C-alpha positions as CSV (number, residue, x, y, z in Angstrom):
1,M,-17.4,-0.9,24.4
2,S,-14.4,-2.0,22.5
3,L,-12.0,-4.1,24.5
4,G,-8.7,-5.5,23.5
5,L,-7.8,-8.9,25.0
6,A,-4.8,-7.4,26.7
7,T,-7.1,-5.1,28.8
8,L,-9.9,-7.5,29.6
9,S,-8.9,-8.3,33.2
10,T,-8.0,-4.7,34.1
11,T,-11.2,-3.4,32.6
12,A,-13.2,-6.2,34.3
13,E,-11.6,-5.3,37.7
14,S,-12.7,-1.7,37.3
15,L,-16.3,-2.6,36.4
16,A,-16.5,-5.1,39.2
17,R,-15.1,-2.6,41.8
18,E,-17.7,0.0,40.7
19,L,-20.6,-2.5,41.0
20,L,-19.6,-4.7,43.9
21,A,-17.3,-2.8,46.2
22,P,-20.3,-1.4,48.1
23,L,-21.5,-5.0,48.7
24,G,-18.9,-5.9,51.3
25,N,-18.4,-9.7,51.4
26,R,-19.6,-10.0,47.7
27,W,-16.6,-7.8,46.8
28,R,-14.2,-9.7,49.1
29,H,-15.4,-13.0,47.5
30,T,-15.0,-11.6,44.0
31,S,-11.5,-10.4,44.7
32,G,-10.6,-13.8,46.1
33,V,-12.0,-15.6,43.0
34,A,-10.0,-13.3,40.7
35,A,-6.8,-14.0,42.6
36,R,-7.6,-17.7,42.6
37,A,-8.3,-17.6,38.8
38,A,-4.9,-15.9,38.2
39,E,-3.2,-18.7,40.1
40,L,-5.1,-21.5,38.3
41,A,-4.8,-20.2,34.7
42,P,-1.2,-21.2,34.0
43,L,-1.6,-24.5,35.9
44,L,-4.7,-25.4,33.8
45,D,-3.3,-23.9,30.6
46,V,-6.2,-21.5,29.9
47,D,-6.1,-17.9,28.8
48,R,-5.3,-16.0,31.9
49,D,-6.8,-12.6,30.8
50,V,-10.1,-14.2,29.9
51,L,-10.3,-16.3,33.0
52,V,-9.4,-13.5,35.4
53,A,-11.8,-11.1,33.6
54,A,-14.6,-13.6,34.0
55,A,-13.7,-14.1,37.6
56,W,-13.9,-10.4,38.3
57,L,-17.3,-10.2,36.6
58,H,-18.9,-13.5,37.6
59,D,-21.1,-12.0,40.4
60,I,-21.9,-8.5,39.0
61,G,-25.5,-9.6,38.6
62,Y,-25.9,-9.1,42.4
63,S,-25.5,-5.3,41.9
64,D,-28.7,-3.3,42.1
65,V,-27.5,-1.5,39.0
66,V,-27.5,-4.8,37.0
67,R,-30.3,-6.8,38.6
68,V,-33.3,-7.5,36.4
69,T,-34.5,-11.1,36.9
70,G,-32.9,-11.6,40.3
71,F,-30.8,-14.5,38.9
72,H,-27.3,-13.1,39.1
73,P,-25.6,-15.2,36.4
74,L,-28.2,-14.2,33.8
75,D,-28.4,-10.6,34.9
76,G,-24.6,-10.3,34.8
77,A,-24.3,-11.9,31.4
78,R,-27.0,-9.6,30.0
79,H,-25.3,-6.5,31.3
80,L,-22.0,-7.6,29.8
81,A,-23.6,-8.3,26.4
82,E,-25.2,-4.9,26.5
83,L,-21.8,-3.4,27.1
84,S,-20.4,-5.4,24.1
85,W,-18.0,-7.5,26.1
86,P,-16.4,-10.3,24.0
87,A,-18.7,-13.4,23.8
88,P,-16.6,-15.7,26.0
89,I,-17.0,-13.4,29.0
90,P,-20.9,-13.2,29.2
91,G,-21.0,-16.9,28.5
92,L,-18.7,-17.7,31.4
93,V,-20.6,-15.4,33.7
94,A,-23.9,-16.9,32.6
95,H,-22.9,-20.5,33.2
96,H,-20.5,-20.4,36.2
97,S,-20.9,-22.9,39.0
98,G,-23.7,-24.9,37.5
99,A,-26.1,-22.0,36.9
100,R,-27.9,-23.9,34.2
101,F,-29.5,-26.1,36.9
102,V,-30.9,-23.2,38.8
103,A,-31.9,-21.5,35.5
104,A,-34.0,-24.6,34.5
105,A,-35.7,-24.7,37.9
106,R,-36.6,-21.0,37.6
107,G,-37.8,-21.2,34.1
108,L,-34.9,-19.2,32.7
109,A,-33.0,-21.9,30.8
110,E,-33.9,-20.4,27.4
111,E,-32.7,-17.0,28.4
112,L,-29.4,-18.4,29.8
113,A,-28.8,-20.4,26.6
114,A,-28.6,-17.2,24.7
115,Y,-25.1,-16.9,26.1
116,P,-23.0,-19.9,24.9
117,D,-20.9,-21.6,27.5
118,A,-17.1,-21.5,27.0
119,D,-15.0,-24.5,26.4
120,E,-15.0,-27.0,29.2
121,H,-11.5,-26.2,30.5
122,M,-12.2,-22.5,30.8
123,S,-15.7,-23.1,32.3
124,D,-14.3,-25.6,34.8
125,A,-11.5,-23.2,35.8
126,L,-13.9,-20.4,36.6
127,T,-16.3,-22.7,38.5
128,Y,-13.4,-24.2,40.5
129,A,-12.1,-20.7,41.4
130,D,-15.6,-19.7,42.5
131,Q,-16.1,-22.9,44.5
132,T,-12.7,-22.6,46.4
133,V,-13.2,-19.1,47.7
134,G,-15.7,-18.4,50.6
135,P,-18.0,-15.4,50.9
136,D,-15.3,-13.4,52.8
137,G,-12.6,-14.1,50.2
138,T,-10.8,-16.8,52.1
139,R,-9.7,-20.1,50.5
140,V,-11.9,-23.1,51.3
141,T,-12.4,-26.6,50.0
142,T,-15.1,-27.2,47.4
143,T,-17.1,-29.2,50.0
144,Q,-16.9,-26.4,52.6
145,R,-18.0,-23.8,49.9
146,Y,-21.0,-25.9,48.8
147,T,-22.1,-26.6,52.3
148,E,-21.8,-23.0,53.3
149,M,-23.7,-21.9,50.2
150,I,-26.6,-24.2,50.9
151,C,-26.8,-23.1,54.5
152,R,-26.6,-19.4,53.6
153,H,-29.3,-19.7,50.9
154,G,-31.5,-22.0,53.0
155,A,-33.3,-25.3,52.5
156,A,-36.1,-23.8,50.4
157,S,-33.8,-21.9,48.0
158,W,-33.4,-22.6,44.3
159,N,-29.9,-23.9,45.0
160,A,-31.2,-26.4,47.5
161,Q,-34.0,-27.5,45.1
162,V,-31.5,-28.4,42.4
163,D,-29.0,-30.0,44.8
164,S,-29.5,-33.5,43.4
165,V,-28.2,-32.4,40.0
166,R,-26.0,-29.4,40.8
167,R,-23.9,-31.0,43.5
168,P,-22.8,-34.0,41.3
169,H,-22.0,-31.5,38.5
170,L,-19.8,-29.4,40.8
171,E,-18.1,-32.5,42.1
172,S,-17.3,-33.6,38.5
173,V,-15.9,-30.1,37.8
174,A,-13.6,-30.4,40.9
175,A,-12.5,-33.9,39.9
176,R,-11.7,-32.8,36.3
177,V,-9.7,-29.8,37.7
178,H,-7.9,-32.0,40.2
179,H,-7.0,-34.4,37.4
180,R,-5.5,-31.5,35.4
181,L,-3.7,-30.1,38.4
182,A,-2.3,-33.5,39.2
183,A,-1.0,-33.9,35.6
184,H,0.6,-30.4,35.8
185,Y,2.4,-31.3,39.0
186,D,2.9,-34.9,38.1
187,R,1.5,-36.1,41.4
188,P,-1.9,-36.9,43.0
189,W,-4.0,-33.9,43.9
190,S,-6.5,-33.8,46.8
191,H,-8.9,-31.4,48.3
192,R,-6.2,-30.5,50.8
193,D,-4.3,-28.9,47.9
194,N,-7.1,-26.4,47.2
């Protein structure tokens, strides 16, 4: 697949729609994350097309068509690499929302590392977009999102098992993004501004 940068987000939306639209809330969440990413990109001074494309594609690993390991960040990244997407996109998908912590717990760290993470600003922007949109596509705070995710996956889930390292990571991401948003607006930023 040969993709020009100008068409990344449009092509990503089409692929995401094909793979995720049948999954109901997963599609609503993905659409919300893409919209959030489009809002954040100019405020955080990151490439809008790349960020929005990654947002559309961040959860494609949940699709039965894509699922191999059952770990959606890795499965999504592999699928995108097989389709020859530009390197930043599979890397962003692979590493979104602290996936490395779950990958390590599941014994998949080496496979995930095959997809280099993007620069910190871009990675933070995607994670923040993901962590400020609930399962049904509505806007939530990062605390609400994390609490809901742990409850939905359960106390015995991989996510819960890595809570002691993943939660502080996600809090650090939110703090960095809030700092950058505050600098953009030249005023303090709080979780109420999500």
